[in-house]
LUMDREN-939451 format. One record per residue (C-alpha): x negated, y, z negated; chain; residue in one letter. Coordinates in nm, 4 decimals, padded with zeros to 6 digits. Layout:
N
REC       east      north         up   chain   resn
REC          X          Y          Z       A      a
...
//
This chain:
381
REC       east      north         up   chain   resn
REC   -00.5964   -03.3427    01.5344       A      m
REC   -00.7277   -02.9885    01.5215       A      s
REC   -00.9574   -03.0216    01.1612       A      r
REC   -00.8034   -02.6404    00.8844       A      t
REC   -01.1023   -02.3811    00.8555       A      t
REC   -01.2433   -02.4311    00.4141       A      p
REC   -01.0176   -02.1473    00.3103       A      r
REC   -01.2042   -01.9347    00.1523       A      e
REC   -01.2397   -01.8471   -00.2108       A      v
REC   -01.4415   -01.4890   -00.2280       A      l
REC   -01.1049   -01.2464   -00.0802       A      p
REC   -00.8648   -01.5232   -00.3064       A      d
REC   -01.0874   -01.4297   -00.6321       A      r
REC   -01.1328   -00.9753   -00.4786       A      l
REC   -00.7205   -00.9891   -00.5066       A      r
REC   -00.6549   -01.1249   -00.7525       A      g
REC   -00.8530   -00.9130   -01.0078       A      i
REC   -00.7445   -00.5995   -00.7671       A      a
REC   -00.3750   -00.6626   -00.8684       A      l
REC   -00.4438   -00.6227   -01.2095       A      l
REC   -00.6516   -00.2689   -01.1367       A      g
REC   -00.3206   -00.1921   -00.9333       A      i
REC   -00.0518   -00.2505   -01.2333       A      v
REC   -00.2344   -00.0339   -01.5043       A      v
REC   -00.3061    00.2193   -01.2439       A      v
REC    00.0986    00.2001   -01.1272       A      n
REC    00.1876    00.0692   -01.5559       A      a
REC    00.2091    00.4927   -01.5914       A      a
REC    00.4081    00.5622   -01.3813       A      f
REC    00.6221    00.2886   -01.4332       A      m
REC    00.6690    00.3856   -01.8406       A      g
REC    00.5051    00.7430   -01.8952       A      i
REC    00.7188    00.9046   -01.5803       A      s
REC    00.6557    00.9180   -01.2335       A      a
REC    00.4544    01.1765   -01.2508       A      g
REC    00.1520    00.9318   -01.4196       A      g
REC    00.0371    01.0401   -01.6936       A      f
REC    00.1847    01.3348   -02.0004       A      t
REC    00.1004    01.5019   -02.2425       A      q
REC    00.2435    01.2941   -02.4739       A      d
REC    00.1140    00.9728   -02.4010       A      s
REC   -00.2645    01.0463   -02.3915       A      v
REC   -00.1945    01.2734   -02.7995       A      d
REC   -00.5006    01.0273   -03.0301       A      g
REC   -00.8204    00.9248   -02.9794       A      a
REC   -00.6971    00.5652   -02.8618       A      a
REC   -00.4641    00.7123   -02.5832       A      n
REC   -00.6582    01.0139   -02.4772       A      f
REC   -00.9895    00.6825   -02.4186       A      v
REC   -00.6915    00.4669   -02.2181       A      t
REC   -00.5614    00.7313   -01.9723       A      a
REC   -00.9692    00.8323   -01.9477       A      l
REC   -01.0243    00.3953   -01.8362       A      l
REC   -00.7856    00.3942   -01.6330       A      i
REC   -00.8277    00.6429   -01.4082       A      i
REC   -01.2327    00.6429   -01.4195       A      a
REC   -01.2508    00.2406   -01.3499       A      l
REC   -00.8919    00.1817   -01.1737       A      a
REC   -00.7199    00.5005   -01.0011       A      e
REC   -00.7000    00.5430   -00.6651       A      g
REC   -00.9981    00.2280   -00.6558       A      k
REC   -00.7926   -00.1252   -00.6397       A      f
REC   -00.5381    00.0375   -00.3691       A      y
REC   -00.8958    00.0516   -00.2138       A      l
REC   -00.9533   -00.2714   -00.2211       A      l
REC   -00.6418   -00.3807   -00.1228       A      f
REC   -00.6625   -00.2262    00.2031       A      s
REC   -01.0541   -00.4195    00.2633       A      f
REC   -00.8437   -00.6981    00.1996       A      l
REC   -00.5231   -00.6149    00.4658       A      f
REC   -00.8594   -00.4964    00.7503       A      g
REC   -01.0562   -00.8406    00.7178       A      y
REC   -00.7744   -01.0760    00.7178       A      s
REC   -00.6811   -00.9063    01.0126       A      a
REC   -00.8945   -01.0153    01.1750       A      a
REC   -00.7970   -01.4207    01.0821       A      f
REC   -00.4647   -01.2941    01.3969       A      i
REC   -00.6766   -01.0365    01.5818       A      l
REC   -00.9593   -01.2584    01.6045       A      r
REC   -00.9198   -01.3529    01.9530       A      d
REC   -00.6802   -01.0910    02.1017       A      n
REC   -00.4472   -01.3294    02.2727       A      s
REC   -00.0563   -01.1997    02.2524       A      s
REC    00.0575   -01.4402    02.0408       A      p
REC   -00.1389   -01.3669    01.8337       A      n
REC   -00.0184   -00.9712    01.8872       A      r
REC    00.2759   -01.0828    01.8590       A      r
REC    00.2623   -01.2017    01.5426       A      r
REC    00.0674   -00.9000    01.4185       A      y
REC    00.3251   -00.7353    01.4615       A      l
REC    00.6086   -00.8873    01.2759       A      r
REC    00.3759   -00.9425    00.9958       A      r
REC    00.3707   -00.5578    01.0064       A      l
REC    00.7904   -00.5300    01.0388       A      f
REC    00.7929   -00.8156    00.7152       A      a
REC    00.5391   -00.5967    00.5088       A      l
REC    00.7403   -00.2678    00.6291       A      f
REC    01.0812   -00.4230    00.4980       A      l
REC    00.9418   -00.6352    00.1595       A      f
REC    00.7268   -00.2618    00.1185       A      g
REC    01.0766   -00.0337    00.0856       A      f
REC    01.2948   -00.3135   -00.1183       A      a
REC    00.9898   -00.2954   -00.3378       A      h
REC    01.0318    00.0700   -00.3208       A      a
REC    01.3572    00.1486   -00.3691       A      v
REC    01.4125   -00.0954   -00.6252       A      f
REC    01.1369   -00.1561   -00.8004       A      f
REC    00.8558    00.1202   -00.8184       A      f
REC    00.8960    00.4280   -00.5725       A      v
REC    00.5348    00.4628   -00.5720       A      g
REC    00.4485    00.1491   -00.2927       A      d
REC    00.1353    00.0671   -00.0679       A      i
REC    00.2541   -00.1663    00.1684       A      l
REC    00.4427    00.0923    00.4103       A      i
REC    00.1845    00.3341    00.4792       A      t
REC   -00.0028   -00.0388    00.5071       A      y
REC    00.2884   -00.0830    00.8097       A      s
REC    00.2010    00.1945    00.9806       A      i
REC   -00.1567    00.1890    00.9642       A      l
REC   -00.1562   -00.1881    01.0884       A      g
REC   -00.0552   -00.0866    01.3891       A      l
REC   -00.3230    00.1834    01.4380       A      l
REC   -00.5045   -00.1091    01.3273       A      l
REC   -00.4240   -00.3410    01.6621       A      l
REC   -00.4944   -00.0324    01.8740       A      i
REC   -00.8087   -00.0665    01.7312       A      i
REC   -00.8428   -00.4161    01.7302       A      s
REC   -01.0602   -00.4610    01.9733       A      k
REC   -01.3554   -00.2161    01.9445       A      s
REC   -01.7079   -00.2427    01.9265       A      t
REC   -01.8258   -00.2163    01.5373       A      d
REC   -02.0411    00.0621    01.7142       A      r
REC   -01.6829    00.2278    01.8068       A      n
REC   -01.5211    00.1090    01.4889       A      l
REC   -01.7510    00.2994    01.2689       A      r
REC   -01.6798    00.5930    01.4313       A      r
REC   -01.3135    00.5274    01.3453       A      w
REC   -01.4369    00.4407    00.9867       A      t
REC   -01.6132    00.8214    00.9344       A      i
REC   -01.3148    00.9955    01.1361       A      t
REC   -01.0846    00.8216    00.8774       A      a
REC   -01.3012    00.9731    00.5862       A      i
REC   -01.3671    01.3043    00.7021       A      a
REC   -00.9859    01.3121    00.7425       A      v
REC   -00.9351    01.2654    00.4122       A      s
REC   -01.1948    01.4975    00.2614       A      i
REC   -01.0362    01.7240    00.5207       A      l
REC   -00.6198    01.6699    00.3869       A      i
REC   -00.6883    01.5456   -00.0281       A      t
REC   -00.8648    01.9115   -00.0450       A      m
REC   -00.6206    02.0924    00.1006       A      t
REC   -00.3717    01.9495   -00.0813       A      i
REC   -00.5897    02.0118   -00.4477       A      s
REC   -00.6123    02.3445   -00.3241       A      v
REC   -00.2444    02.4244   -00.2328       A      l
REC   -00.1735    02.2481   -00.6817       A      l
REC   -00.3621    02.4528   -00.7564       A      a
REC   -00.2537    02.7554   -00.5946       A      a
REC    00.1308    02.6704   -00.6402       A      f
REC    00.2064    02.4585   -00.9185       A      p
REC    00.5397    02.3131   -00.8670       A      e
REC    00.8280    02.1000   -01.0885       A      n
REC    00.8633    01.8806   -00.8672       A      d
REC    01.3400    01.7861   -00.8348       A      a
REC    01.3384    01.4738   -00.7181       A      g
REC    00.9759    01.3383   -00.9811       A      l
REC    01.2643    01.4964   -01.2510       A      i
REC    01.6060    01.2867   -01.1159       A      n
REC    01.3309    00.9680   -01.1533       A      l
REC    01.2722    01.0260   -01.4445       A      n
REC    01.6792    01.0905   -01.5636       A      n
REC    01.7564    00.8311   -01.3900       A      a
REC    01.5049    00.5559   -01.5342       A      m
REC    01.6095    00.7196   -01.8976       A      t
REC    01.9481    00.5730   -01.8164       A      t
REC    02.0445    00.5333   -01.4864       A      g
REC    02.2169    00.1484   -01.4163       A      t
REC    02.0240   -00.0011   -01.1486       A      f
REC    02.2241    00.1340   -00.8603       A      t
REC    02.1119    00.4755   -01.0459       A      e
REC    01.8137    00.4151   -01.0722       A      v
REC    01.7807    00.3115   -00.6365       A      a
REC    01.9292    00.5685   -00.5634       A      f
REC    01.6975    00.7814   -00.7525       A      a
REC    01.3505    00.5757   -00.5939       A      r
REC    01.5961    00.6281   -00.2258       A      l
REC    01.5792    01.0066   -00.2659       A      e
REC    01.2143    01.0803   -00.3928       A      a
REC    01.0956    00.8537   -00.1350       A      l
REC    01.0086    01.0530    00.1732       A      p
REC    00.8464    01.2713   -00.0084       A      q
REC    00.6074    01.0498   -00.2575       A      i
REC    00.5810    00.8391    00.0976       A      l
REC    00.4128    01.1799    00.2629       A      l
REC    00.2432    01.1668   -00.0266       A      v
REC    00.0387    00.8972   -00.0241       A      v
REC    00.0359    00.8044    00.3419       A      f
REC   -00.2036    01.1883    00.3253       A      l
REC   -00.3625    01.0981    00.0768       A      i
REC   -00.4698    00.7103   -00.0387       A      q
REC   -00.3123    00.7006    00.3959       A      g
REC   -00.6889    00.8184    00.5978       A      p
REC   -00.8949    00.6411    00.3191       A      m
REC   -00.7199    00.3310    00.3677       A      a
REC   -00.7545    00.3036    00.7317       A      f
REC   -01.1387    00.3297    00.6861       A      a
REC   -01.1464    00.0604    00.4134       A      a
REC   -00.8778   -00.1146    00.6644       A      f
REC   -01.1777   -00.0925    00.9404       A      t
REC   -01.4364   -00.2445    00.6386       A      v
REC   -01.3081   -00.5472    00.6146       A      g
REC   -01.2184   -00.6216    01.0351       A      l
REC   -01.5918   -00.5652    01.0337       A      r
REC   -01.6808   -00.7105    00.7837       A      a
REC   -01.4682   -01.0717    00.8289       A      s
REC   -01.6336   -00.9994    01.2125       A      r
REC   -01.9455   -01.0493    01.0260       A      h
REC   -01.7852   -01.3443    00.7655       A      q
REC   -01.8884   -01.1266    00.5034       A      l
REC   -01.6883   -01.2492    00.2496       A      l
REC   -01.7150   -01.6213    00.3536       A      a
REC   -02.1127   -01.6664    00.2893       A      n
REC   -02.1910   -01.4075    00.0193       A      p
REC   -02.5232   -01.6171   -00.0232       A      a
REC   -02.6281   -01.5297    00.3079       A      a
REC   -02.5645   -01.1540    00.2024       A      h
REC   -02.7222   -01.0423   -00.1267       A      i
REC   -02.9390   -00.7337   -00.0970       A      n
REC   -02.6014   -00.5939    00.0844       A      i
REC   -02.4084   -00.6932   -00.2469       A      w
REC   -02.7162   -00.5198   -00.4425       A      r
REC   -02.7299   -00.2046   -00.3116       A      r
REC   -02.3996   -00.1716   -00.2872       A      l
REC   -02.3612   -00.2972   -00.6721       A      a
REC   -02.6823    00.0221   -00.7572       A      l
REC   -02.4484    00.2360   -00.5283       A      w
REC   -02.1264    00.2012   -00.7209       A      g
REC   -02.2584    00.2108   -01.0144       A      w
REC   -02.5030    00.4270   -01.0711       A      a
REC   -02.3093    00.7553   -00.8009       A      i
REC   -01.9831    00.6078   -00.7591       A      g
REC   -01.9208    00.5314   -01.1520       A      l
REC   -02.0607    00.9358   -01.3220       A      p
REC   -01.9036    01.0534   -01.0484       A      l
REC   -01.5297    00.8460   -01.1210       A      q
REC   -01.6168    00.9631   -01.5783       A      a
REC   -01.6060    01.3285   -01.4544       A      l
REC   -01.2541    01.3228   -01.2078       A      a
REC   -01.0925    01.0565   -01.5026       A      a
REC   -01.2328    01.2989   -01.7552       A      w
REC   -01.1952    01.6267   -01.5522       A      l
REC   -00.7786    01.5793   -01.5402       A      q
REC   -00.7276    01.3428   -01.8683       A      v
REC   -00.8120    01.7097   -02.0198       A      s
REC   -00.5025    01.8498   -01.7654       A      a
REC   -00.3259    01.6584   -01.9244       A      v
REC   -00.3709    01.6774   -02.2371       A      a
REC   -00.3639    02.0295   -02.2174       A      t
REC   -00.0283    01.9884   -01.9602       A      d
REC   -00.2134    02.1832   -01.7115       A      e
REC   -00.2031    01.8675   -01.4289       A      q
REC   -00.2891    02.1031   -01.1639       A      m
REC   -00.4990    02.3622   -01.2471       A      s
REC   -00.8024    02.4218   -01.0658       A      v
REC   -01.0595    02.1759   -01.2932       A      s
REC   -00.7497    01.8710   -01.2917       A      g
REC   -00.7072    01.9348   -00.9168       A      s
REC   -01.0752    01.9691   -00.8830       A      a
REC   -01.0605    01.6714   -01.1289       A      g
REC   -00.8997    01.4640   -00.8881       A      l
REC   -00.9410    01.5606   -00.5430       A      a
REC   -01.3255    01.4612   -00.6975       A      l
REC   -01.1506    01.1518   -00.8068       A      g
REC   -00.9831    01.0405   -00.4914       A      f
REC   -01.2879    01.0934   -00.2749       A      l
REC   -01.5832    00.9120   -00.4236       A      t
REC   -01.3552    00.6071   -00.5562       A      a
REC   -01.4852    00.4608   -00.2358       A      p
REC   -01.8533    00.4305   -00.4108       A      i
REC   -01.6723    00.2724   -00.7290       A      l
REC   -01.4488    00.0102   -00.5061       A      t
REC   -01.8058   -00.1021   -00.3263       A      a
REC   -01.9803   -00.1365   -00.6441       A      g
REC   -01.7125   -00.3981   -00.7275       A      y
REC   -01.7289   -00.5880   -00.4422       A      i
REC   -02.0660   -00.5898   -00.4254       A      g
REC   -02.0821   -00.7051   -00.8251       A      s
REC   -01.8524   -00.9964   -00.8460       A      i
REC   -01.9729   -01.1270   -00.4853       A      a
REC   -02.4150   -01.1290   -00.6706       A      l
REC   -02.2073   -01.2987   -00.9583       A      l
REC   -01.9681   -01.5566   -00.7577       A      i
REC   -02.3240   -01.6736   -00.6418       A      v
REC   -02.4840   -01.6836   -00.9093       A      r
REC   -02.2208   -01.8517   -01.0472       A      k
REC   -01.9322   -02.0180   -00.8378       A      p
REC   -01.7199   -02.0596   -01.0854       A      h
REC   -01.6825   -01.7488   -01.1461       A      f
REC   -01.3194   -01.5892   -01.1586       A      l
REC   -01.1608   -01.9020   -01.0452       A      s
REC   -00.9123   -01.8092   -01.1946       A      v
REC   -00.7547   -01.5091   -01.0006       A      m
REC   -00.7988   -01.7635   -00.7005       A      e
REC   -00.4072   -01.8612   -00.7208       A      p
REC   -00.2690   -01.4665   -00.7974       A      a
REC   -00.4998   -01.3960   -00.5322       A      g
REC   -00.2862   -01.6120   -00.2892       A      r
REC   -00.0266   -01.5642   -00.2964       A      m
REC   -00.0671   -01.0991   -00.3582       A      s
REC    00.2438   -01.0165   -00.2338       A      l
REC    00.5026   -01.1597   -00.4972       A      t
REC    00.2862   -01.1013   -00.7343       A      v
REC    00.1702   -00.7242   -00.6428       A      y
REC    00.6112   -00.7197   -00.6080       A      i
REC    00.6903   -00.9131   -00.9250       A      g
REC    00.5263   -00.6593   -01.1519       A      e
REC    00.6469   -00.4456   -01.0765       A      s
REC    00.9651   -00.5850   -01.1236       A      a
REC    00.8505   -00.7251   -01.4582       A      l
REC    00.7435   -00.3138   -01.5865       A      l
REC    01.0946   -00.1703   -01.4278       A      s
REC    01.3179   -00.4753   -01.6320       A      l
REC    01.0904   -00.3077   -01.9436       A      i
REC    01.1295    00.0248   -01.8892       A      f
REC    01.4489    00.1630   -01.7457       A      a
REC    01.7138    00.2397   -01.8277       A      g
REC    01.8765   -00.0234   -01.7011       A      y
REC    01.6472   -00.3500   -01.9398       A      g
REC    01.4912   -00.2455   -02.1952       A      l
REC    01.4915    00.1228   -02.2140       A      g
REC    01.1132    00.1693   -02.3046       A      y
REC    01.0201    00.4483   -02.0193       A      f
REC    00.8858    00.7743   -02.1926       A      g
REC    00.8642    00.6633   -02.5446       A      q
REC    00.4563    00.4536   -02.5131       A      w
REC    00.1784    00.6692   -02.5119       A      g
REC   -00.0941    00.5583   -02.2420       A      a
REC   -00.1927    00.2103   -02.4944       A      l
REC    00.0123    00.0689   -02.4769       A      p
REC    00.2028    00.1476   -02.1302       A      v
REC   -00.1349   -00.0294   -02.0204       A      v
REC   -00.0918   -00.3340   -02.2073       A      l
REC    00.2209   -00.3834   -02.1209       A      t
REC    00.1026   -00.3701   -01.7052       A      g
REC   -00.2117   -00.6235   -01.8796       A      i
REC    00.0396   -00.8519   -01.9872       A      a
REC    00.3233   -00.8462   -01.6591       A      s
REC   -00.0083   -01.0008   -01.4845       A      w
REC   -00.1572   -01.2274   -01.6771       A      a
REC    00.2500   -01.3833   -01.6835       A      v
REC    00.1916   -01.3660   -01.3105       A      l
REC   -00.0942   -01.4567   -01.2869       A      s
REC   -00.0458   -01.7985   -01.5364       A      i
REC    00.2866   -01.8328   -01.2756       A      f
REC    00.0854   -01.8532   -00.9769       A      a
REC   -00.1566   -02.1648   -01.1094       A      w
REC    00.1847   -02.3195   -01.2179       A      l
REC    00.3409   -02.2628   -00.9010       A      w
REC    00.0437   -02.3004   -00.6661       A      m
REC   -00.0645   -02.6541   -00.8252       A      k
REC    00.2895   -02.7512   -00.6053       A      r
REC    00.3170   -02.5324   -00.3270       A      f
REC    00.0853   -02.4224   -00.0502       A      n
REC    00.2306   -02.1287   -00.0783       A      q
REC    00.3857   -01.8448   -00.3124       A      g
REC    00.8216   -01.7362   -00.2665       A      p
REC    00.7060   -01.4698   -00.0834       A      l
REC    00.4022   -01.5259    00.1150       A      e
REC    00.6950   -01.8092    00.2210       A      r
REC    00.8990   -01.6539    00.3688       A      v
REC    00.6124   -01.3949    00.5333       A      l
REC    00.4672   -01.6336    00.7094       A      a
REC    00.8172   -01.7679    00.8489       A      l
REC    00.9173   -01.4168    00.9823       A      i
REC    00.5385   -01.3419    01.1103       A      t
REC    00.5595   -01.6816    01.2861       A      g
REC    00.2758   -01.8836    01.1596       A      k
REC    00.1212   -02.0165    00.7931       A      k
REC   -00.1502   -01.7864    00.6846       A      q
REC   -00.4784   -01.7933    00.6821       A      h
REC   -00.6634   -01.5354    00.4505       A      s
//
């Protein structure tokens, strides 16, 4: 009889905190406008500071943390590179694509799972690469991200336009029925997907490759064995990443406050924010790992949500859509940044409690069970 390898706790705790970071970013796009923060939503000191903190501390950081963990978990399936496990991995990508498409149409058009499912194919192709070649892929992906992000930022600054698709989605979210909003999201999806894929995709793939390498060396399995790595990451993250993110946030929110999001300074802030986000993300990983080494139960409350991250991720969007959309409580576009972000935090808290109660009785979350059935084997990490 084979023995089951104990589940690693650090990845689950990181997923749990990432779910909070993701929802506070997504809340603005679901509750204020399809383009995120607006001039009215950052009016007043409390709203301005809230937007500043969200962009500086969360935007662009936590999807990278999820991307890193995606690559880390993929290694559990692809480790032996056997044909059955490669087919299992492909089924997993197909299931993620279906979940992502449904999520984008019915709840949140800015879904990341579709991008993950596409980039995951490339990860499969290079999964047998040596660590040295994976480092080359990481560097290449980062270089592509820099090129694309800078190009898009320059184009946005040079040719600012109001997008009809997003305007239609805003109108639908304000007064539309569930079906009307779904069709508006479907109409906007090709453009949104292209933007997400171009701006977030290359850096996400870089995080995939780093996660794959980290899994090979069991970096998260025994945090105490890698203290020096965690210290370096924390130092770089807070000493370099945080000041750069603070500057990027100030440029972006100042531009929003004057209703000039796509001005030169606003576009520069957007580019700086996305391109330096990995530094602060690394700082988060290093800091959390260090704290867990010192206090083994630190963030243990996050584990249930982390173990059912797919359910919580989509559940957060479902709750926020019911609160803000016209077919729900109808508060879309009516609140400032602070109450919208607090609502996002509340949705995370409610679903984290749900996850805690659910995992007391079951081994997998509801959507994780569906994913496992499609994949063909119980998920390991």
